[in-house]
Backbone of each chain as nested JSON, in Angstrom:
{
  "chains": [
    {"id": "A", "residues": [
      {"number": 1, "name": "MET", "atoms": {"N": [126.371, 68.106, 142.824], "CA": [126.31, 68.09, 141.352], "C": [124.893, 68.411, 140.871]}},
      {"number": 2, "name": "PRO", "atoms": {"N": [124.781, 69.223, 139.82], "CA": [123.442, 69.449, 139.239], "C": [122.937, 68.207, 138.517]}},
      {"number": 3, "name": "VAL", "atoms": {"N": [121.659, 68.278, 138.167], "CA": [121.019, 67.174, 137.435], "C": [121.743, 66.974, 136.102]}},
      {"number": 4, "name": "PRO", "atoms": {"N": [121.831, 65.739, 135.595], "CA": [122.562, 65.511, 134.345], "C": [122.166, 66.421, 133.197]}},
      {"number": 5, "name": "SER", "atoms": {"N": [120.843, 66.727, 133.064], "CA": [120.416, 67.578, 131.947], "C": [120.938, 69.001, 132.107]}},
      {"number": 6, "name": "ARG", "atoms": {"N": [121.239, 69.4, 133.338], "CA": [121.727, 70.758, 133.586], "C": [123.238, 70.874, 133.389]}},
      {"number": 7, "name": "ARG", "atoms": {"N": [123.893, 69.727, 133.207], "CA": [125.355, 69.778, 133.081], "C": [125.797, 70.196, 131.682]}},
      {"number": 8, "name": "SER", "atoms": {"N": [124.919, 69.957, 130.689], "CA": [125.29, 70.393, 129.338], "C": [125.07, 71.898, 129.227]}},
      {"number": 9, "name": "ARG", "atoms": {"N": [125.654, 72.47, 128.174], "CA": [125.583, 73.929, 128.066], "C": [124.475, 74.396, 127.139]}},
      {"number": 10, "name": "THR", "atoms": {"N": [123.471, 73.538, 126.91], "CA": [122.366, 73.994, 126.069], "C": [121.61, 75.131, 126.738]}},
      {"number": 11, "name": "LEU", "atoms": {"N": [121.535, 75.103, 128.083], "CA": [120.854, 76.181, 128.796], "C": [121.875, 77.212, 129.28]}},
      {"number": 12, "name": "ARG", "atoms": {"N": [121.438, 78.457, 129.256], "CA": [122.283, 79.552, 129.68], "C": [122.277, 79.616, 131.205]}},
      {"number": 13, "name": "ARG", "atoms": {"N": [123.394, 79.987, 131.849], "CA": [123.426, 80.098, 133.32], "C": [123.376, 81.551, 133.742]}},
      {"number": 14, "name": "VAL", "atoms": {"N": [122.494, 81.832, 134.684], "CA": [122.381, 83.19, 135.215], "C": [122.668, 83.129, 136.705]}},
      {"number": 15, "name": "TYR", "atoms": {"N": [123.663, 83.89, 137.165], "CA": [124.031, 83.891, 138.587], "C": [123.241, 84.98, 139.305]}},
      {"number": 16, "name": "VAL", "atoms": {"N": [122.552, 84.586, 140.389], "CA": [121.682, 85.514, 141.1], "C": [122.041, 85.493, 142.576]}},
      {"number": 17, "name": "LYS", "atoms": {"N": [122.006, 86.663, 143.173], "CA": [122.225, 86.705, 144.625], "C": [120.868, 86.802, 145.308]}},
      {"number": 18, "name": "THR", "atoms": {"N": [120.569, 85.874, 146.234], "CA": [119.26, 85.823, 146.895], "C": [119.229, 86.799, 148.073]}},
      {"number": 19, "name": "PRO", "atoms": {"N": [118.016, 87.111, 148.592], "CA": [117.906, 87.974, 149.771], "C": [118.648, 87.418, 150.99]}},
      {"number": 20, "name": "GLY", "atoms": {"N": [118.765, 86.105, 151.094], "CA": [119.503, 85.506, 152.207], "C": [121.003, 85.513, 151.99]}},
      {"number": 21, "name": "ASN", "atoms": {"N": [121.444, 86.287, 150.994], "CA": [122.87, 86.44, 150.671], "C": [123.536, 85.13, 150.246]}},
      {"number": 22, "name": "LYS", "atoms": {"N": [122.794, 84.357, 149.437], "CA": [123.391, 83.146, 148.875], "C": [123.491, 83.299, 147.367]}},
      {"number": 23, "name": "ASN", "atoms": {"N": [124.446, 82.649, 146.759], "CA": [124.546, 82.649, 145.304], "C": [123.81, 81.451, 144.735]}},
      {"number": 24, "name": "LYS", "atoms": {"N": [122.964, 81.715, 143.725], "CA": [122.218, 80.617, 143.102], "C": [122.401, 80.703, 141.588]}},
      {"number": 25, "name": "ILE", "atoms": {"N": [122.196, 79.589, 140.946], "CA": [122.295, 79.556, 139.489], "C": [120.91, 79.302, 138.906]}},
      {"number": 26, "name": "LEU", "atoms": {"N": [120.476, 80.17, 137.99], "CA": [119.239, 79.921, 137.264], "C": [119.608, 79.407, 135.868]}},
      {"number": 27, "name": "TYR", "atoms": {"N": [118.802, 78.498, 135.368], "CA": [119.046, 77.953, 134.015], "C": [117.98, 78.495, 133.075]}},
      {"number": 28, "name": "LYS", "atoms": {"N": [118.388, 79.206, 132.067], "CA": [117.42, 79.839, 131.146], "C": [117.776, 79.498, 129.7]}},
      {"number": 29, "name": "LEU", "atoms": {"N": [116.749, 79.677, 128.827], "CA": [116.977, 79.403, 127.405], "C": [117.911, 80.445, 126.805]}},
      {"number": 30, "name": "ARG", "atoms": {"N": [118.728, 80.014, 125.881], "CA": [119.612, 80.94, 125.185], "C": [118.831, 81.755, 124.165]}},
      {"number": 31, "name": "GLY", "atoms": {"N": [119.335, 82.953, 123.88], "CA": [118.686, 83.784, 122.883], "C": [118.941, 83.266, 121.475]}},
      {"number": 32, "name": "HIS", "atoms": {"N": [117.995, 83.516, 120.57], "CA": [118.155, 83.064, 119.191], "C": [118.251, 84.275, 118.277]}},
      {"number": 33, "name": "SER", "atoms": {"N": [119.112, 84.183, 117.281], "CA": [119.301, 85.307, 116.377], "C": [118.062, 85.479, 115.507]}},
      {"number": 34, "name": "ARG", "atoms": {"N": [117.757, 86.726, 115.191], "CA": [116.563, 87.0, 114.383], "C": [116.92, 87.002, 112.893]}},
      {"number": 35, "name": "ALA", "atoms": {"N": [115.889, 86.681, 112.079], "CA": [116.114, 86.595, 110.636], "C": [116.345, 87.979, 110.054]}},
      {"number": 36, "name": "LYS", "atoms": {"N": [117.253, 88.068, 109.084], "CA": [117.553, 89.344, 108.435], "C": [117.363, 89.228, 106.929]}},
      {"number": 37, "name": "CYS", "atoms": {"N": [117.103, 90.367, 106.295], "CA": [116.991, 90.417, 104.839], "C": [118.363, 90.143, 104.229]}},
      {"number": 38, "name": "SER", "atoms": {"N": [118.397, 89.242, 103.23], "CA": [119.685, 88.813, 102.701], "C": [120.327, 89.867, 101.822]}},
      {"number": 39, "name": "SER", "atoms": {"N": [119.548, 90.851, 101.337], "CA": [120.166, 91.856, 100.478], "C": [120.486, 93.134, 101.24]}},
      {"number": 40, "name": "CYS", "atoms": {"N": [119.575, 93.616, 102.122], "CA": [119.84, 94.893, 102.797], "C": [120.194, 94.709, 104.266]}},
      {"number": 41, "name": "GLY", "atoms": {"N": [119.965, 93.518, 104.858], "CA": [120.383, 93.253, 106.225], "C": [119.447, 93.772, 107.291]}},
      {"number": 42, "name": "ARG", "atoms": {"N": [118.275, 94.261, 106.89], "CA": [117.306, 94.747, 107.864], "C": [116.648, 93.562, 108.574]}},
      {"number": 43, "name": "LEU", "atoms": {"N": [116.204, 93.767, 109.831], "CA": [115.507, 92.687, 110.54], "C": [114.152, 92.445, 109.881]}},
      {"number": 44, "name": "LEU", "atoms": {"N": [113.783, 91.169, 109.739], "CA": [112.512, 90.836, 109.107], "C": [111.409, 90.754, 110.164]}},
      {"number": 45, "name": "HIS", "atoms": {"N": [110.216, 91.247, 109.79], "CA": [109.08, 91.186, 110.698], "C": [108.293, 89.902, 110.476]}},
      {"number": 46, "name": "GLY", "atoms": {"N": [107.584, 89.467, 111.5], "CA": [106.617, 88.38, 111.34], "C": [107.216, 87.01, 111.223]}},
      {"number": 47, "name": "ILE", "atoms": {"N": [108.504, 86.845, 111.58], "CA": [109.103, 85.515, 111.504], "C": [109.431, 85.047, 112.912]}},
      {"number": 48, "name": "LYS", "atoms": {"N": [108.91, 83.881, 113.285], "CA": [109.09, 83.388, 114.645], "C": [110.489, 82.798, 114.81]}},
      {"number": 49, "name": "THR", "atoms": {"N": [111.12, 83.147, 115.941], "CA": [112.41, 82.548, 116.253], "C": [112.331, 81.944, 117.645]}},
      {"number": 50, "name": "GLY", "atoms": {"N": [113.241, 81.055, 117.971], "CA": [113.265, 80.414, 119.277], "C": [113.765, 78.999, 119.139]}},
      {"number": 51, "name": "PRO", "atoms": {"N": [113.749, 78.247, 120.249], "CA": [114.181, 76.861, 120.176], "C": [113.251, 76.041, 119.294]}},
      {"number": 52, "name": "SER", "atoms": {"N": [113.796, 75.016, 118.642], "CA": [113.017, 74.239, 117.67], "C": [111.81, 73.58, 118.309]}},
      {"number": 53, "name": "SER", "atoms": {"N": [111.89, 73.302, 119.635], "CA": [110.764, 72.644, 120.295], "C": [109.545, 73.555, 120.344]}},
      {"number": 54, "name": "ILE", "atoms": {"N": [109.757, 74.874, 120.356], "CA": [108.627, 75.805, 120.378], "C": [108.13, 76.075, 118.968]}},
      {"number": 55, "name": "ILE", "atoms": {"N": [109.068, 76.225, 118.025], "CA": [108.675, 76.524, 116.642], "C": [107.926, 75.357, 116.014]}},
      {"number": 56, "name": "ARG", "atoms": {"N": [108.265, 74.15, 116.456], "CA": [107.609, 72.962, 115.924], "C": [106.095, 73.006, 116.126]}},
      {"number": 57, "name": "ASN", "atoms": {"N": [105.666, 73.618, 117.225], "CA": [104.24, 73.596, 117.548], "C": [103.452, 74.747, 116.939]}},
      {"number": 58, "name": "ILE", "atoms": {"N": [104.138, 75.694, 116.285], "CA": [103.429, 76.783, 115.618], "C": [102.92, 76.276, 114.267]}},
      {"number": 59, "name": "SER", "atoms": {"N": [101.729, 76.768, 113.859], "CA": [101.18, 76.332, 112.581], "C": [102.06, 76.82, 111.443]}},
      {"number": 60, "name": "LYS", "atoms": {"N": [101.928, 76.165, 110.274], "CA": [102.806, 76.465, 109.144], "C": [102.66, 77.915, 108.699]}},
      {"number": 61, "name": "SER", "atoms": {"N": [101.392, 78.396, 108.684], "CA": [101.171, 79.78, 108.238], "C": [101.57, 80.779, 109.307]}},
      {"number": 62, "name": "GLY", "atoms": {"N": [101.697, 80.324, 110.57], "CA": [102.063, 81.245, 111.638], "C": [103.54, 81.529, 111.702]}},
      {"number": 63, "name": "LYS", "atoms": {"N": [104.365, 80.711, 111.048], "CA": [105.814, 80.871, 111.145], "C": [106.326, 82.014, 110.278]}},
      {"number": 64, "name": "ASN", "atoms": {"N": [105.793, 82.13, 109.067], "CA": [106.292, 83.09, 108.089], "C": [105.136, 83.878, 107.498]}},
      {"number": 65, "name": "PRO", "atoms": {"N": [105.401, 85.082, 106.961], "CA": [104.394, 85.71, 106.118], "C": [104.215, 84.909, 104.826]}},
      {"number": 66, "name": "LYS", "atoms": {"N": [103.105, 85.193, 104.107], "CA": [102.776, 84.352, 102.953], "C": [103.279, 84.936, 101.647]}},
      {"number": 67, "name": "ARG", "atoms": {"N": [104.13, 85.932, 101.703], "CA": [104.547, 86.611, 100.485], "C": [105.576, 85.781, 99.718]}},
      {"number": 68, "name": "MET", "atoms": {"N": [105.821, 86.211, 98.464], "CA": [106.919, 85.663, 97.673], "C": [108.237, 86.044, 98.363]}},
      {"number": 69, "name": "PHE", "atoms": {"N": [109.224, 85.182, 98.409], "CA": [110.517, 85.385, 99.09], "C": [110.359, 85.664, 100.587]}},
      {"number": 70, "name": "ALA", "atoms": {"N": [109.264, 85.192, 101.176], "CA": [109.037, 85.453, 102.601], "C": [110.097, 84.746, 103.431]}},
      {"number": 71, "name": "GLY", "atoms": {"N": [110.643, 85.433, 104.416], "CA": [111.679, 84.847, 105.267], "C": [113.067, 85.019, 104.702]}},
      {"number": 72, "name": "VAL", "atoms": {"N": [113.199, 85.55, 103.489], "CA": [114.507, 85.745, 102.865], "C": [114.746, 87.228, 102.59]}},
      {"number": 73, "name": "LEU", "atoms": {"N": [113.783, 87.855, 101.913], "CA": [113.923, 89.273, 101.578], "C": [112.862, 90.089, 102.307]}},
      {"number": 74, "name": "CYS", "atoms": {"N": [113.15, 91.36, 102.57], "CA": [112.157, 92.24, 103.16], "C": [111.208, 92.73, 102.055]}},
      {"number": 75, "name": "GLY", "atoms": {"N": [110.116, 93.37, 102.451], "CA": [109.093, 93.765, 101.494], "C": [109.607, 94.686, 100.417]}},
      {"number": 76, "name": "ASN", "atoms": {"N": [110.478, 95.605, 100.811], "CA": [110.983, 96.578, 99.858], "C": [111.9, 95.914, 98.828]}},
      {"number": 77, "name": "CYS", "atoms": {"N": [112.726, 94.936, 99.313], "CA": [113.66, 94.271, 98.407], "C": [112.948, 93.319, 97.449]}},
      {"number": 78, "name": "THR", "atoms": {"N": [111.804, 92.714, 97.873], "CA": [111.027, 91.883, 96.951], "C": [110.49, 92.739, 95.813]}},
      {"number": 79, "name": "LYS", "atoms": {"N": [110.047, 93.948, 96.176], "CA": [109.529, 94.884, 95.179], "C": [110.597, 95.136, 94.113]}},
      {"number": 80, "name": "LEU", "atoms": {"N": [111.815, 95.458, 94.559], "CA": [112.903, 95.759, 93.619], "C": [113.265, 94.53, 92.796]}},
      {"number": 81, "name": "GLU", "atoms": {"N": [113.235, 93.354, 93.437], "CA": [113.595, 92.107, 92.767], "C": [112.607, 91.775, 91.652]}},
      {"number": 82, "name": "ILE", "atoms": {"N": [111.3, 91.961, 91.939], "CA": [110.274, 91.673, 90.931], "C": [110.396, 92.64, 89.764]}},
      {"number": 83, "name": "ILE", "atoms": {"N": [110.594, 93.915, 90.069], "CA": [110.726, 94.93, 89.018], "C": [111.914, 94.617, 88.118]}},
      {"number": 84, "name": "LYS", "atoms": {"N": [113.025, 94.164, 88.752], "CA": [114.237, 93.85, 87.987], "C": [113.971, 92.721, 87.0]}},
      {"number": 85, "name": "ARG", "atoms": {"N": [113.176, 91.718, 87.447], "CA": [112.898, 90.568, 86.567], "C": [111.947, 90.921, 85.438]}},
      {"number": 86, "name": "ILE", "atoms": {"N": [110.976, 91.83, 85.718], "CA": [110.017, 92.211, 84.687], "C": [110.7, 93.003, 83.578]}},
      {"number": 87, "name": "ARG", "atoms": {"N": [111.554, 93.943, 83.973], "CA": [112.14, 94.868, 82.992], "C": [113.195, 94.222, 82.11]}},
      {"number": 88, "name": "LYS", "atoms": {"N": [113.64, 92.99, 82.478], "CA": [114.54, 92.264, 81.594], "C": [113.771, 91.902, 80.375]}}
    ]},
    {"id": "B", "residues": [
      {"number": 1, "name": "MET", "atoms": {"N": [94.403, 103.342, 80.013], "CA": [94.792, 102.522, 81.169], "C": [94.128, 101.145, 81.142]}},
      {"number": 2, "name": "ILE", "atoms": {"N": [92.855, 101.129, 80.703], "CA": [92.122, 99.864, 80.8], "C": [92.671, 98.848, 79.81]}},
      {"number": 3, "name": "GLY", "atoms": {"N": [92.908, 97.613, 80.315], "CA": [93.495, 96.551, 79.5], "C": [94.989, 96.404, 79.676]}},
      {"number": 4, "name": "ARG", "atoms": {"N": [95.6, 97.294, 80.434], "CA": [97.055, 97.243, 80.657], "C": [97.411, 96.063, 81.547]}},
      {"number": 5, "name": "VAL", "atoms": {"N": [98.411, 95.261, 81.141], "CA": [98.88, 94.137, 81.944], "C": [99.819, 94.656, 83.025]}},
      {"number": 6, "name": "VAL", "atoms": {"N": [99.564, 94.258, 84.268], "CA": [100.372, 94.74, 85.4], "C": [100.863, 93.554, 86.233]}},
      {"number": 7, "name": "VAL", "atoms": {"N": [101.864, 93.824, 87.064], "CA": [102.346, 92.819, 88.017], "C": [102.262, 93.412, 89.411]}},
      {"number": 8, "name": "LYS", "atoms": {"N": [101.706, 92.648, 90.334], "CA": [101.534, 93.161, 91.696], "C": [102.858, 93.043, 92.452]}},
      {"number": 9, "name": "LEU", "atoms": {"N": [103.18, 94.09, 93.212], "CA": [104.496, 94.14, 93.863], "C": [104.441, 93.881, 95.359]}},
      {"number": 10, "name": "SER", "atoms": {"N": [103.308, 94.108, 95.99], "CA": [103.282, 93.999, 97.446], "C": [102.155, 93.08, 97.898]}},
      {"number": 11, "name": "GLY", "atoms": {"N": [102.268, 92.651, 99.155], "CA": [101.231, 91.78, 99.7], "C": [101.461, 90.335, 99.335]}},
      {"number": 12, "name": "LYS", "atoms": {"N": [100.524, 89.47, 99.736], "CA": [100.695, 88.046, 99.502], "C": [100.617, 87.688, 98.023]}},
      {"number": 13, "name": "GLU", "atoms": {"N": [100.037, 88.607, 97.201], "CA": [99.93, 88.334, 95.759], "C": [101.087, 88.951, 94.978]}},
      {"number": 14, "name": "ALA", "atoms": {"N": [102.179, 89.316, 95.641], "CA": [103.327, 89.923, 94.963], "C": [103.875, 88.983, 93.9]}},
      {"number": 15, "name": "GLY", "atoms": {"N": [104.124, 89.5, 92.696], "CA": [104.679, 88.695, 91.618], "C": [103.633, 88.115, 90.686]}},
      {"number": 16, "name": "ARG", "atoms": {"N": [102.337, 88.303, 91.004], "CA": [101.306, 87.745, 90.123], "C": [100.885, 88.769, 89.069]}},
      {"number": 17, "name": "THR", "atoms": {"N": [100.521, 88.254, 87.88], "CA": [100.119, 89.147, 86.795], "C": [98.613, 89.391, 86.832]}},
      {"number": 18, "name": "ALA", "atoms": {"N": [98.213, 90.578, 86.409], "CA": [96.798, 90.932, 86.371], "C": [96.564, 91.947, 85.269]}},
      {"number": 19, "name": "VAL", "atoms": {"N": [95.29, 92.312, 85.067], "CA": [94.929, 93.281, 84.033], "C": [94.06, 94.364, 84.672]}},
      {"number": 20, "name": "ILE", "atoms": {"N": [94.287, 95.615, 84.27], "CA": [93.458, 96.699, 84.801], "C": [92.098, 96.672, 84.121]}},
      {"number": 21, "name": "VAL", "atoms": {"N": [91.039, 96.686, 84.934], "CA": [89.689, 96.542, 84.417], "C": [88.891, 97.846, 84.529]}},
      {"number": 22, "name": "ASP", "atoms": {"N": [89.187, 98.622, 85.553], "CA": [88.38, 99.819, 85.796], "C": [89.197, 100.854, 86.575]}},
      {"number": 23, "name": "ASN", "atoms": {"N": [88.835, 102.116, 86.402], "CA": [89.432, 103.174, 87.233], "C": [88.46, 103.534, 88.343]}},
      {"number": 24, "name": "VAL", "atoms": {"N": [88.983, 103.675, 89.581], "CA": [88.106, 104.04, 90.69], "C": [88.308, 105.508, 91.057]}},
      {"number": 25, "name": "GLU", "atoms": {"N": [89.544, 105.848, 91.464], "CA": [89.887, 107.237, 91.757], "C": [91.138, 107.558, 90.944]}},
      {"number": 26, "name": "ASP", "atoms": {"N": [91.799, 108.7, 91.241], "CA": [92.985, 109.016, 90.445], "C": [94.071, 107.982, 90.66]}},
      {"number": 27, "name": "ASN", "atoms": {"N": [94.173, 107.482, 91.892], "CA": [95.314, 106.616, 92.202], "C": [94.934, 105.147, 92.344]}},
      {"number": 28, "name": "PHE", "atoms": {"N": [93.65, 104.838, 92.247], "CA": [93.201, 103.46, 92.478], "C": [92.574, 102.85, 91.232]}},
      {"number": 29, "name": "VAL", "atoms": {"N": [92.827, 101.555, 91.022], "CA": [92.234, 100.85, 89.879], "C": [91.681, 99.506, 90.362]}},
      {"number": 30, "name": "VAL", "atoms": {"N": [90.809, 98.924, 89.549], "CA": [90.336, 97.569, 89.813], "C": [91.121, 96.624, 88.921]}},
      {"number": 31, "name": "ILE", "atoms": {"N": [91.71, 95.574, 89.519], "CA": [92.478, 94.624, 88.719], "C": [91.863, 93.237, 88.825]}},
      {"number": 32, "name": "ASP", "atoms": {"N": [92.139, 92.426, 87.795], "CA": [91.634, 91.054, 87.747], "C": [92.601, 90.231, 86.914]}},
      {"number": 33, "name": "GLY", "atoms": {"N": [92.582, 88.917, 87.099], "CA": [93.485, 88.049, 86.351], "C": [93.885, 86.854, 87.193]}},
      {"number": 34, "name": "ASN", "atoms": {"N": [95.208, 86.744, 87.493], "CA": [95.674, 85.614, 88.288], "C": [95.507, 85.859, 89.783]}},
      {"number": 35, "name": "LEU", "atoms": {"N": [94.506, 86.6, 90.16], "CA": [94.2, 86.847, 91.568], "C": [92.717, 87.202, 91.675]}},
      {"number": 36, "name": "LYS", "atoms": {"N": [92.245, 87.307, 92.925], "CA": [90.851, 87.674, 93.105], "C": [90.669, 89.134, 92.719]}},
      {"number": 37, "name": "ARG", "atoms": {"N": [89.552, 89.46, 92.049], "CA": [89.303, 90.829, 91.6], "C": [89.316, 91.78, 92.796]}},
      {"number": 38, "name": "ARG", "atoms": {"N": [90.132, 92.825, 92.694], "CA": [90.266, 93.734, 93.84], "C": [90.651, 95.145, 93.416]}},
      {"number": 39, "name": "LYS", "atoms": {"N": [90.356, 96.087, 94.347], "CA": [90.792, 97.462, 94.16], "C": [92.256, 97.532, 94.593]}},
      {"number": 40, "name": "CYS", "atoms": {"N": [93.076, 98.319, 93.872], "CA": [94.502, 98.321, 94.183], "C": [95.102, 99.698, 93.929]}},
      {"number": 41, "name": "ASN", "atoms": {"N": [96.044, 100.088, 94.781], "CA": [96.764, 101.336, 94.576], "C": [97.77, 101.175, 93.436]}},
      {"number": 42, "name": "LEU", "atoms": {"N": [97.894, 102.222, 92.606], "CA": [98.817, 102.13, 91.459], "C": [100.273, 102.025, 91.906]}},
      {"number": 43, "name": "SER", "atoms": {"N": [100.585, 102.521, 93.119], "CA": [101.975, 102.445, 93.585], "C": [102.351, 101.02, 93.964]}},
      {"number": 44, "name": "HIS", "atoms": {"N": [101.351, 100.125, 94.1], "CA": [101.643, 98.714, 94.4], "C": [101.714, 97.872, 93.132]}},
      {"number": 45, "name": "LEU", "atoms": {"N": [101.672, 98.536, 91.963], "CA": [101.666, 97.798, 90.691], "C": [102.848, 98.218, 89.846]}},
      {"number": 46, "name": "GLU", "atoms": {"N": [103.318, 97.293, 89.0], "CA": [104.33, 97.607, 87.994], "C": [103.674, 97.422, 86.629]}},
      {"number": 47, "name": "LEU", "atoms": {"N": [103.602, 98.494, 85.844], "CA": [102.944, 98.399, 84.547], "C": [103.892, 97.794, 83.523]}},
      {"number": 48, "name": "THR", "atoms": {"N": [103.358, 96.952, 82.638], "CA": [104.159, 96.399, 81.549], "C": [103.704, 97.037, 80.231]}},
      {"number": 49, "name": "GLU", "atoms": {"N": [104.406, 96.652, 79.145], "CA": [104.094, 97.283, 77.858], "C": [102.825, 96.727, 77.219]}},
      {"number": 50, "name": "ALA", "atoms": {"N": [102.464, 95.484, 77.594], "CA": [101.349, 94.804, 76.924], "C": [100.011, 95.438, 77.292]}},
      {"number": 51, "name": "VAL", "atoms": {"N": [99.13, 95.575, 76.28], "CA": [97.767, 96.063, 76.515], "C": [96.799, 95.083, 75.857]}},
      {"number": 52, "name": "LEU", "atoms": {"N": [95.803, 94.641, 76.606], "CA": [94.817, 93.699, 76.076], "C": [93.562, 94.463, 75.682]}},
      {"number": 53, "name": "ASP", "atoms": {"N": [92.784, 93.823, 74.752], "CA": [91.543, 94.412, 74.271], "C": [90.434, 94.02, 75.215]}},
      {"number": 54, "name": "ILE", "atoms": {"N": [90.047, 94.929, 76.101], "CA": [89.026, 94.611, 77.098], "C": [88.105, 95.81, 77.25]}},
      {"number": 55, "name": "LYS", "atoms": {"N": [86.801, 95.524, 77.448], "CA": [85.878, 96.626, 77.735], "C": [86.055, 97.068, 79.183]}},
      {"number": 56, "name": "LYS", "atoms": {"N": [85.537, 98.255, 79.476], "CA": [85.593, 98.741, 80.864], "C": [84.674, 97.876, 81.733]}},
      {"number": 57, "name": "GLY", "atoms": {"N": [85.21, 97.388, 82.856], "CA": [84.413, 96.571, 83.77], "C": [84.147, 95.175, 83.25]}},
      {"number": 58, "name": "ALA", "atoms": {"N": [85.104, 94.599, 82.507], "CA": [84.919, 93.249, 81.951], "C": [84.888, 92.203, 83.061]}},
      {"number": 59, "name": "SER", "atoms": {"N": [84.188, 91.095, 82.788], "CA": [84.084, 90.041, 83.804], "C": [85.377, 89.237, 83.854]}},
      {"number": 60, "name": "THR", "atoms": {"N": [85.53, 88.435, 84.924], "CA": [86.75, 87.636, 85.065], "C": [86.915, 86.667, 83.908]}},
      {"number": 61, "name": "ARG", "atoms": {"N": [85.801, 86.126, 83.422], "CA": [85.861, 85.17, 82.32], "C": [86.428, 85.819, 81.058]}},
      {"number": 62, "name": "GLU", "atoms": {"N": [85.957, 87.033, 80.795], "CA": [86.447, 87.763, 79.613], "C": [87.932, 88.105, 79.744]}},
      {"number": 63, "name": "VAL", "atoms": {"N": [88.32, 88.452, 80.993], "CA": [89.723, 88.796, 81.226], "C": [90.608, 87.572, 81.004]}},
      {"number": 64, "name": "HIS", "atoms": {"N": [90.176, 86.409, 81.533], "CA": [90.961, 85.183, 81.377], "C": [91.088, 84.797, 79.904]}},
      {"number": 65, "name": "ASP", "atoms": {"N": [89.999, 84.973, 79.133], "CA": [90.047, 84.64, 77.7], "C": [91.048, 85.534, 76.967]}},
      {"number": 66, "name": "ALA", "atoms": {"N": [91.004, 86.832, 77.32], "CA": [91.913, 87.783, 76.669], "C": [93.359, 87.478, 77.019]}},
      {"number": 67, "name": "MET", "atoms": {"N": [93.584, 87.03, 78.275], "CA": [94.945, 86.698, 78.697], "C": [95.467, 85.486, 77.943]}},
      {"number": 68, "name": "LYS", "atoms": {"N": [94.581, 84.504, 77.719], "CA": [94.993, 83.299, 76.99], "C": [95.353, 83.628, 75.546]}},
      {"number": 69, "name": "LYS", "atoms": {"N": [94.584, 84.557, 74.935], "CA": [94.867, 84.967, 73.551], "C": [96.251, 85.612, 73.45]}},
      {"number": 70, "name": "ALA", "atoms": {"N": [96.609, 86.375, 74.492], "CA": [97.903, 87.067, 74.494], "C": [99.004, 86.169, 75.033]}},
      {"number": 71, "name": "SER", "atoms": {"N": [98.691, 84.87, 75.179], "CA": [99.63, 83.855, 75.674], "C": [100.232, 84.221, 77.028]}},
      {"number": 72, "name": "ILE", "atoms": {"N": [99.349, 84.676, 77.933], "CA": [99.73, 84.845, 79.338], "C": [99.067, 83.708, 80.104]}},
      {"number": 73, "name": "LYS", "atoms": {"N": [99.857, 83.028, 80.94], "CA": [99.327, 81.858, 81.646], "C": [98.257, 82.271, 82.661]}},
      {"number": 74, "name": "VAL", "atoms": {"N": [97.157, 81.504, 82.657], "CA": [96.128, 81.707, 83.675], "C": [96.29, 80.607, 84.712]}},
      {"number": 75, "name": "THR", "atoms": {"N": [96.755, 80.99, 85.908], "CA": [97.051, 79.968, 86.923], "C": [95.862, 79.681, 87.821]}},
      {"number": 76, "name": "ILE", "atoms": {"N": [94.929, 80.629, 87.877], "CA": [93.753, 80.408, 88.742], "C": [92.712, 79.615, 87.965]}},
      {"number": 77, "name": "PRO", "atoms": {"N": [92.168, 78.542, 88.532], "CA": [91.165, 77.764, 87.817], "C": [89.867, 78.546, 87.659]}},
      {"number": 78, "name": "ARG", "atoms": {"N": [89.293, 78.397, 86.478], "CA": [88.06, 79.103, 86.178], "C": [86.892, 78.437, 86.921]}},
      {"number": 79, "name": "GLU", "atoms": {"N": [85.885, 79.246, 87.256], "CA": [84.717, 78.67, 87.938], "C": [83.947, 77.782, 86.968]}},
      {"number": 80, "name": "LYS", "atoms": {"N": [83.611, 76.585, 87.457], "CA": [82.918, 75.643, 86.586], "C": [81.42, 75.944, 86.54]}},
      {"number": 81, "name": "LYS", "atoms": {"N": [80.815, 75.603, 85.379], "CA": [79.361, 75.732, 85.273], "C": [78.713, 74.637, 86.096]}},
      {"number": 82, "name": "VAL", "atoms": {"N": [77.685, 75.02, 86.824], "CA": [76.984, 74.017, 87.638], "C": [76.038, 73.238, 86.735]}},
      {"number": 83, "name": "LYS", "atoms": {"N": [76.199, 71.909, 86.759], "CA": [75.354, 71.072, 85.909], "C": [73.947, 70.978, 86.488]}},
      {"number": 84, "name": "GLU", "atoms": {"N": [72.972, 71.01, 85.56], "CA": [71.591, 70.846, 86.029], "C": [71.344, 69.383, 86.358]}},
      {"number": 85, "name": "VAL", "atoms": {"N": [70.849, 69.177, 87.559], "CA": [70.589, 67.795, 87.982], "C": [69.224, 67.368, 87.464]}},
      {"number": 86, "name": "LYS", "atoms": {"N": [69.237, 66.236, 86.702], "CA": [67.967, 65.74, 86.167], "C": [67.176, 65.054, 87.277]}},
      {"number": 87, "name": "GLU", "atoms": {"N": [65.904, 65.356, 87.296], "CA": [65.064, 64.712, 88.324], "C": [64.819, 63.256, 87.953]}},
      {"number": 88, "name": "LYS", "atoms": {"N": [64.933, 62.415, 88.953], "CA": [64.732, 60.991, 88.685], "C": [63.247, 60.706, 88.475]}},
      {"number": 89, "name": "THR", "atoms": {"N": [62.998, 59.932, 87.427], "CA": [61.595, 59.588, 87.145], "C": [61.316, 58.167, 87.618]}},
      {"number": 90, "name": "ASN", "atoms": {"N": [60.124, 57.947, 87.991], "CA": [59.745, 56.616, 88.493], "C": [58.982, 55.812, 87.451]}},
      {"number": 91, "name": "ASP", "atoms": {"N": [59.324, 56.043, 86.155], "CA": [58.59, 55.384, 85.077], "C": [58.676, 53.871, 85.15]}},
      {"number": 92, "name": "LYS", "atoms": {"N": [59.887, 53.4, 85.512], "CA": [60.084, 51.951, 85.505], "C": [59.157, 51.259, 86.493]}},
      {"number": 93, "name": "ARG", "atoms": {"N": [58.955, 51.895, 87.599], "CA": [58.115, 51.277, 88.627], "C": [56.669, 51.182, 88.157]}},
      {"number": 94, "name": "LYS", "atoms": {"N": [56.25, 52.235, 87.397], "CA": [54.858, 52.252, 86.934], "C": [54.576, 51.104, 85.979]}},
      {"number": 95, "name": "LYS", "atoms": {"N": [55.658, 50.779, 85.184], "CA": [55.442, 49.697, 84.218], "C": [55.223, 48.398, 84.975]}}
    ]}
  ]
}
């Protein structure tokens, strides 16, 4: 039996064949989805993703850009959004 | 162009209002207001209809005053005057 922490499915399992022709299981972190722009769906730059234990240790300014609507809209869509509000 | 109220569209100051103070090149202007005075490309600005009465190359203080007159909020705190520190006199001891 594997160690109790390895029995849950939080870690991804990778099956590897060793040079000695044995099958082994590697336990790796699962991939995390990247942030997307909510209006156009493009991938956002400069936003850290990963398990919460890693993101917790990044500084507040290191997680997101400092712009208005940062982490929600891409740069081009913020431009259009601001223009729309001004022209009203 | 000078005195035109603009809104910045890109960068960390996106969404902040400013006023055009000077022309640098055909496409670049100097802006001041609710941000640090800086040179800016016109394609990064959205011009509004409002025009303030400002001289060319006006100081930040003059720009802030003009903005207040036109009832535009000034969110950046103005620089305070440094008070002159009075030198302590030792008159009491002499008495």
